[in-house]
NUKERO-335988 format. One record per residue (C-alpha): residue number from 1; residue in three letters; x, y negated, z negated. Coordinates in steps of 0.5 Angstrom, whole numbers, plus 500, padded with zeros to 3 digits. Layout:
N
rec k=NUM&r=ALA&X=X&Y=Y&Z=Z
...
***
This chain:
295
rec k=1&r=MET&X=357&Y=505&Z=253
rec k=2&r=LYS&X=353&Y=503&Z=259
rec k=3&r=HIS&X=346&Y=503&Z=258
rec k=4&r=PRO&X=341&Y=504&Z=263
rec k=5&r=PRO&X=337&Y=497&Z=265
rec k=6&r=LEU&X=330&Y=497&Z=261
rec k=7&r=THR&X=326&Y=494&Z=267
rec k=8&r=GLY&X=320&Y=497&Z=270
rec k=9&r=THR&X=314&Y=500&Z=266
rec k=10&r=LEU&X=316&Y=502&Z=259
rec k=11&r=THR&X=310&Y=505&Z=255
rec k=12&r=ALA&X=308&Y=503&Z=248
rec k=13&r=LEU&X=307&Y=510&Z=246
rec k=14&r=VAL&X=301&Y=511&Z=241
rec k=15&r=THR&X=303&Y=515&Z=235
rec k=16&r=PRO&X=298&Y=521&Z=235
rec k=17&r=PHE&X=295&Y=524&Z=229
rec k=18&r=PHE&X=291&Y=530&Z=227
rec k=19&r=LYS&X=288&Y=531&Z=220
rec k=20&r=HIS&X=291&Y=524&Z=219
rec k=21&r=GLN&X=298&Y=527&Z=219
rec k=22&r=VAL&X=303&Y=525&Z=225
rec k=23&r=ALA&X=301&Y=530&Z=231
rec k=24&r=TYR&X=308&Y=532&Z=234
rec k=25&r=ASP&X=305&Y=537&Z=239
rec k=26&r=ASP&X=301&Y=531&Z=242
rec k=27&r=LEU&X=306&Y=527&Z=242
rec k=28&r=GLU&X=310&Y=532&Z=246
rec k=29&r=LYS&X=305&Y=532&Z=251
rec k=30&r=LEU&X=304&Y=525&Z=251
rec k=31&r=VAL&X=312&Y=524&Z=253
rec k=32&r=GLU&X=312&Y=530&Z=258
rec k=33&r=PHE&X=306&Y=526&Z=261
rec k=34&r=GLN&X=309&Y=520&Z=261
rec k=35&r=ILE&X=316&Y=523&Z=264
rec k=36&r=LYS&X=312&Y=527&Z=270
rec k=37&r=GLY&X=308&Y=520&Z=272
rec k=38&r=GLY&X=315&Y=517&Z=273
rec k=39&r=ILE&X=315&Y=512&Z=267
rec k=40&r=ASP&X=321&Y=508&Z=267
rec k=41&r=GLY&X=322&Y=508&Z=259
rec k=42&r=LEU&X=319&Y=509&Z=252
rec k=43&r=VAL&X=318&Y=505&Z=246
rec k=44&r=ALA&X=316&Y=509&Z=240
rec k=45&r=VAL&X=313&Y=506&Z=234
rec k=46&r=GLY&X=311&Y=499&Z=236
rec k=47&r=THR&X=305&Y=496&Z=234
rec k=48&r=THR&X=301&Y=501&Z=239
rec k=49&r=GLY&X=305&Y=506&Z=235
rec k=50&r=GLU&X=301&Y=504&Z=229
rec k=51&r=SER&X=308&Y=502&Z=225
rec k=52&r=PRO&X=305&Y=498&Z=220
rec k=53&r=THR&X=302&Y=504&Z=217
rec k=54&r=LEU&X=307&Y=509&Z=218
rec k=55&r=SER&X=311&Y=511&Z=212
rec k=56&r=HIS&X=319&Y=510&Z=213
rec k=57&r=ASP&X=320&Y=517&Z=213
rec k=58&r=GLU&X=315&Y=518&Z=219
rec k=59&r=HIS&X=317&Y=512&Z=222
rec k=60&r=MET&X=324&Y=515&Z=223
rec k=61&r=GLU&X=322&Y=522&Z=224
rec k=62&r=VAL&X=317&Y=519&Z=230
rec k=63&r=VAL&X=323&Y=516&Z=233
rec k=64&r=ARG&X=328&Y=522&Z=233
rec k=65&r=ALA&X=322&Y=526&Z=235
rec k=66&r=THR&X=321&Y=522&Z=241
rec k=67&r=VAL&X=329&Y=522&Z=243
rec k=68&r=THR&X=329&Y=529&Z=242
rec k=69&r=MET&X=323&Y=530&Z=247
rec k=70&r=ALA&X=325&Y=525&Z=252
rec k=71&r=ARG&X=332&Y=529&Z=253
rec k=72&r=GLY&X=335&Y=523&Z=256
rec k=73&r=ARG&X=331&Y=523&Z=262
rec k=74&r=VAL&X=328&Y=516&Z=261
rec k=75&r=PRO&X=331&Y=511&Z=256
rec k=76&r=VAL&X=327&Y=511&Z=249
rec k=77&r=ILE&X=327&Y=504&Z=245
rec k=78&r=ALA&X=325&Y=504&Z=238
rec k=79&r=GLY&X=321&Y=499&Z=234
rec k=80&r=THR&X=326&Y=497&Z=228
rec k=81&r=GLY&X=323&Y=490&Z=227
rec k=82&r=SER&X=321&Y=488&Z=220
rec k=83&r=ASN&X=319&Y=481&Z=216
rec k=84&r=SER&X=325&Y=484&Z=211
rec k=85&r=THR&X=332&Y=483&Z=214
rec k=86&r=LYS&X=334&Y=488&Z=210
rec k=87&r=GLU&X=329&Y=493&Z=212
rec k=88&r=ALA&X=330&Y=491&Z=220
rec k=89&r=VAL&X=337&Y=492&Z=219
rec k=90&r=THR&X=337&Y=499&Z=216
rec k=91&r=LEU&X=331&Y=501&Z=221
rec k=92&r=THR&X=336&Y=499&Z=227
rec k=93&r=LYS&X=342&Y=503&Z=224
rec k=94&r=LEU&X=338&Y=509&Z=223
rec k=95&r=ALA&X=335&Y=508&Z=230
rec k=96&r=HIS&X=342&Y=507&Z=233
rec k=97&r=ALA&X=344&Y=514&Z=230
rec k=98&r=ALA&X=338&Y=517&Z=232
rec k=99&r=GLY&X=340&Y=516&Z=239
rec k=100&r=VAL&X=336&Y=511&Z=242
rec k=101&r=GLN&X=338&Y=506&Z=248
rec k=102&r=GLY&X=335&Y=500&Z=245
rec k=103&r=MET&X=331&Y=496&Z=239
rec k=104&r=LEU&X=325&Y=492&Z=240
rec k=105&r=VAL&X=325&Y=487&Z=234
rec k=106&r=VAL&X=319&Y=483&Z=233
rec k=107&r=ALA&X=319&Y=476&Z=230
rec k=108&r=PRO&X=318&Y=477&Z=222
rec k=109&r=TYR&X=311&Y=476&Z=220
rec k=110&r=TYR&X=307&Y=473&Z=215
rec k=111&r=ASN&X=313&Y=470&Z=211
rec k=112&r=LYS&X=314&Y=465&Z=217
rec k=113&r=PRO&X=321&Y=463&Z=217
rec k=114&r=SER&X=324&Y=457&Z=220
rec k=115&r=GLN&X=327&Y=457&Z=227
rec k=116&r=GLU&X=334&Y=457&Z=223
rec k=117&r=GLY&X=332&Y=463&Z=219
rec k=118&r=LEU&X=329&Y=467&Z=225
rec k=119&r=LEU&X=336&Y=466&Z=228
rec k=120&r=LEU&X=340&Y=468&Z=222
rec k=121&r=HIS&X=335&Y=474&Z=221
rec k=122&r=LEU&X=336&Y=476&Z=228
rec k=123&r=SER&X=343&Y=475&Z=228
rec k=124&r=ALA&X=343&Y=480&Z=222
rec k=125&r=VAL&X=340&Y=485&Z=226
rec k=126&r=ALA&X=344&Y=484&Z=232
rec k=127&r=GLU&X=350&Y=486&Z=228
rec k=128&r=ALA&X=347&Y=492&Z=226
rec k=129&r=THR&X=348&Y=495&Z=233
rec k=130&r=ASP&X=351&Y=494&Z=240
rec k=131&r=ARG&X=345&Y=497&Z=244
rec k=132&r=PRO&X=341&Y=493&Z=247
rec k=133&r=ILE&X=336&Y=489&Z=243
rec k=134&r=VAL&X=329&Y=487&Z=246
rec k=135&r=LEU&X=327&Y=481&Z=242
rec k=136&r=TYR&X=319&Y=481&Z=241
rec k=137&r=SER&X=315&Y=474&Z=241
rec k=138&r=ILE&X=308&Y=475&Z=239
rec k=139&r=PRO&X=306&Y=469&Z=235
rec k=140&r=GLY&X=299&Y=471&Z=235
rec k=141&r=ARG&X=301&Y=477&Z=230
rec k=142&r=CYS&X=307&Y=474&Z=227
rec k=143&r=GLY&X=305&Y=466&Z=226
rec k=144&r=ILE&X=311&Y=464&Z=229
rec k=145&r=GLU&X=315&Y=464&Z=236
rec k=146&r=ILE&X=322&Y=466&Z=238
rec k=147&r=SER&X=324&Y=459&Z=241
rec k=148&r=VAL&X=327&Y=459&Z=248
rec k=149&r=GLY&X=333&Y=455&Z=244
rec k=150&r=VAL&X=334&Y=461&Z=239
rec k=151&r=VAL&X=334&Y=466&Z=245
rec k=152&r=GLU&X=339&Y=462&Z=248
rec k=153&r=ARG&X=343&Y=462&Z=242
rec k=154&r=LEU&X=343&Y=469&Z=241
rec k=155&r=ARG&X=344&Y=471&Z=248
rec k=156&r=ALA&X=351&Y=466&Z=248
rec k=157&r=LYS&X=353&Y=470&Z=242
rec k=158&r=TYR&X=351&Y=477&Z=243
rec k=159&r=SER&X=352&Y=480&Z=250
rec k=160&r=HIS&X=347&Y=486&Z=248
rec k=161&r=VAL&X=341&Y=481&Z=246
rec k=162&r=ARG&X=339&Y=481&Z=253
rec k=163&r=TYR&X=331&Y=482&Z=253
rec k=164&r=VAL&X=325&Y=479&Z=251
rec k=165&r=LYS&X=318&Y=482&Z=250
rec k=166&r=GLU&X=314&Y=476&Z=252
rec k=167&r=ALA&X=307&Y=477&Z=249
rec k=168&r=GLY&X=305&Y=469&Z=247
rec k=169&r=GLY&X=300&Y=469&Z=253
rec k=170&r=SER&X=304&Y=463&Z=257
rec k=171&r=VAL&X=307&Y=464&Z=264
rec k=172&r=GLU&X=310&Y=457&Z=263
rec k=173&r=ARG&X=314&Y=460&Z=257
rec k=174&r=VAL&X=317&Y=466&Z=262
rec k=175&r=ASP&X=319&Y=460&Z=267
rec k=176&r=LEU&X=322&Y=457&Z=261
rec k=177&r=LEU&X=326&Y=463&Z=259
rec k=178&r=LYS&X=328&Y=464&Z=266
rec k=179&r=GLN&X=330&Y=457&Z=267
rec k=180&r=ALA&X=334&Y=457&Z=261
rec k=181&r=MET&X=338&Y=463&Z=262
rec k=182&r=GLY&X=336&Y=466&Z=269
rec k=183&r=LYS&X=339&Y=473&Z=270
rec k=184&r=ASP&X=342&Y=473&Z=263
rec k=185&r=ILE&X=335&Y=474&Z=260
rec k=186&r=THR&X=330&Y=480&Z=262
rec k=187&r=VAL&X=323&Y=478&Z=261
rec k=188&r=LEU&X=318&Y=484&Z=260
rec k=189&r=SER&X=311&Y=482&Z=259
rec k=190&r=GLY&X=307&Y=484&Z=253
rec k=191&r=ASP&X=300&Y=484&Z=256
rec k=192&r=ASP&X=298&Y=488&Z=261
rec k=193&r=SER&X=293&Y=483&Z=264
rec k=194&r=LEU&X=299&Y=478&Z=265
rec k=195&r=THR&X=304&Y=483&Z=268
rec k=196&r=LEU&X=303&Y=480&Z=275
rec k=197&r=PRO&X=303&Y=473&Z=273
rec k=198&r=PHE&X=309&Y=474&Z=269
rec k=199&r=MET&X=313&Y=477&Z=274
rec k=200&r=ALA&X=311&Y=472&Z=279
rec k=201&r=VAL&X=315&Y=467&Z=275
rec k=202&r=GLY&X=321&Y=472&Z=274
rec k=203&r=ALA&X=319&Y=477&Z=269
rec k=204&r=GLU&X=322&Y=484&Z=271
rec k=205&r=GLY&X=317&Y=489&Z=268
rec k=206&r=VAL&X=312&Y=491&Z=262
rec k=207&r=ILE&X=312&Y=494&Z=256
rec k=208&r=SER&X=305&Y=497&Z=257
rec k=209&r=VAL&X=299&Y=500&Z=253
rec k=210&r=ALA&X=295&Y=502&Z=259
rec k=211&r=SER&X=301&Y=506&Z=262
rec k=212&r=ASN&X=299&Y=511&Z=256
rec k=213&r=LEU&X=294&Y=514&Z=261
rec k=214&r=TYR&X=295&Y=510&Z=267
rec k=215&r=VAL&X=302&Y=511&Z=268
rec k=216&r=ARG&X=303&Y=512&Z=276
rec k=217&r=GLU&X=298&Y=506&Z=277
rec k=218&r=VAL&X=301&Y=501&Z=273
rec k=219&r=SER&X=308&Y=503&Z=275
rec k=220&r=ARG&X=306&Y=502&Z=282
rec k=221&r=MET&X=304&Y=495&Z=281
rec k=222&r=VAL&X=310&Y=494&Z=277
rec k=223&r=GLN&X=314&Y=497&Z=283
rec k=224&r=ALA&X=311&Y=493&Z=288
rec k=225&r=ALA&X=312&Y=486&Z=285
rec k=226&r=LEU&X=319&Y=488&Z=284
rec k=227&r=ALA&X=320&Y=489&Z=291
rec k=228&r=ASN&X=316&Y=482&Z=292
rec k=229&r=ASP&X=310&Y=486&Z=295
rec k=230&r=PHE&X=305&Y=481&Z=291
rec k=231&r=ALA&X=300&Y=483&Z=296
rec k=232&r=LEU&X=300&Y=490&Z=294
rec k=233&r=ALA&X=301&Y=488&Z=287
rec k=234&r=GLY&X=295&Y=483&Z=287
rec k=235&r=LYS&X=291&Y=489&Z=290
rec k=236&r=LEU&X=293&Y=494&Z=285
rec k=237&r=HIS&X=292&Y=489&Z=279
rec k=238&r=ARG&X=285&Y=487&Z=281
rec k=239&r=GLN&X=283&Y=494&Z=281
rec k=240&r=LEU&X=287&Y=495&Z=274
rec k=241&r=PHE&X=284&Y=489&Z=271
rec k=242&r=PRO&X=278&Y=492&Z=268
rec k=243&r=ILE&X=281&Y=497&Z=264
rec k=244&r=PHE&X=287&Y=492&Z=262
rec k=245&r=LYS&X=281&Y=488&Z=259
rec k=246&r=ALA&X=277&Y=494&Z=256
rec k=247&r=LEU&X=283&Y=497&Z=253
rec k=248&r=PHE&X=283&Y=491&Z=248
rec k=249&r=ILE&X=276&Y=491&Z=247
rec k=250&r=GLU&X=277&Y=493&Z=240
rec k=251&r=PRO&X=284&Y=492&Z=236
rec k=252&r=ASN&X=290&Y=496&Z=239
rec k=253&r=PRO&X=291&Y=502&Z=239
rec k=254&r=VAL&X=284&Y=504&Z=238
rec k=255&r=PRO&X=281&Y=504&Z=245
rec k=256&r=VAL&X=287&Y=507&Z=248
rec k=257&r=LYS&X=287&Y=513&Z=243
rec k=258&r=ILE&X=280&Y=514&Z=245
rec k=259&r=ALA&X=282&Y=514&Z=253
rec k=260&r=LEU&X=287&Y=519&Z=251
rec k=261&r=GLU&X=283&Y=524&Z=247
rec k=262&r=ARG&X=278&Y=523&Z=253
rec k=263&r=ALA&X=283&Y=525&Z=258
rec k=264&r=GLY&X=285&Y=531&Z=253
rec k=265&r=ILE&X=292&Y=529&Z=252
rec k=266&r=ILE&X=291&Y=528&Z=245
rec k=267&r=LYS&X=287&Y=532&Z=240
rec k=268&r=THR&X=283&Y=526&Z=236
rec k=269&r=ASP&X=283&Y=519&Z=237
rec k=270&r=GLN&X=284&Y=518&Z=229
rec k=271&r=VAL&X=287&Y=511&Z=227
rec k=272&r=ARG&X=289&Y=509&Z=220
rec k=273&r=LEU&X=286&Y=504&Z=216
rec k=274&r=PRO&X=286&Y=498&Z=216
rec k=275&r=LEU&X=284&Y=500&Z=223
rec k=276&r=SER&X=277&Y=503&Z=224
rec k=277&r=PRO&X=274&Y=507&Z=229
rec k=278&r=ALA&X=271&Y=503&Z=235
rec k=279&r=THR&X=263&Y=501&Z=235
rec k=280&r=ALA&X=258&Y=506&Z=239
rec k=281&r=ALA&X=257&Y=500&Z=244
rec k=282&r=ASN&X=265&Y=498&Z=245
rec k=283&r=ARG&X=266&Y=506&Z=246
rec k=284&r=LYS&X=261&Y=506&Z=251
rec k=285&r=ILE&X=263&Y=500&Z=255
rec k=286&r=LEU&X=270&Y=503&Z=255
rec k=287&r=LEU&X=268&Y=510&Z=257
rec k=288&r=GLY&X=264&Y=506&Z=263
rec k=289&r=THR&X=270&Y=502&Z=265
rec k=290&r=ILE&X=274&Y=509&Z=265
rec k=291&r=ALA&X=269&Y=512&Z=269
rec k=292&r=ALA&X=268&Y=507&Z=274
rec k=293&r=LEU&X=276&Y=506&Z=275
rec k=294&r=ARG&X=276&Y=514&Z=277
rec k=295&r=LYS&X=271&Y=512&Z=283
***
């Protein structure tokens, strides 16, 4: 089966809640808003989708619902990573059966395996599907990095392991990945504010939090960079930079849910513990930044 390229702007979807249950009507509104805005792909149940506090059944139901709502109009990627190899393999098989076009697989968190253990873990996940796998390196949350060497070894063995979501904050690492594998690896930024610098050294898009609300704006910046129009991309980046920062003034996805509620796309900005509502001061800063961007 031929799979569409997972490049450009892909939104790390929030999981809307109402009365502390998944609000599937709001999720459908959000998916439609994304597709009408010209999004290149959707990522369900990543960290932005509060995967750590979704039950196993909720996790898979959100994946299935997102696939159904997208109706094949854009690719859907499912977060299927875990610090348990058995669980990551199970989630990957279930997501494959649900019809997703790719899997986002985060490095195992908390147990901090060696790079050899990480290789074996990711190999087991790769063997559970033949659909594209996006390796997700975010050492700030996981305590470990997926090394360039491990990416090279996986890429050499599994043709469908061909993407990396890079969220380590290092332009140099993006360069190292591209130096090592060139066109054989596609790098996606995992940080809105670093998308443009990453693309300047070879990344081909972003898995974005900001595009939950700013679909057209982020997409336009990314498309300009892909077209090698870095003058326009730089101008758009500077316009968006304040909101890129404000959306992380509290732990993700607290701020973006506030923004989506204010825009009327979701009913509530509820998050699940251990995440908590934004402070009044931070809410004021966020809403002020949103208002300023509209001017």
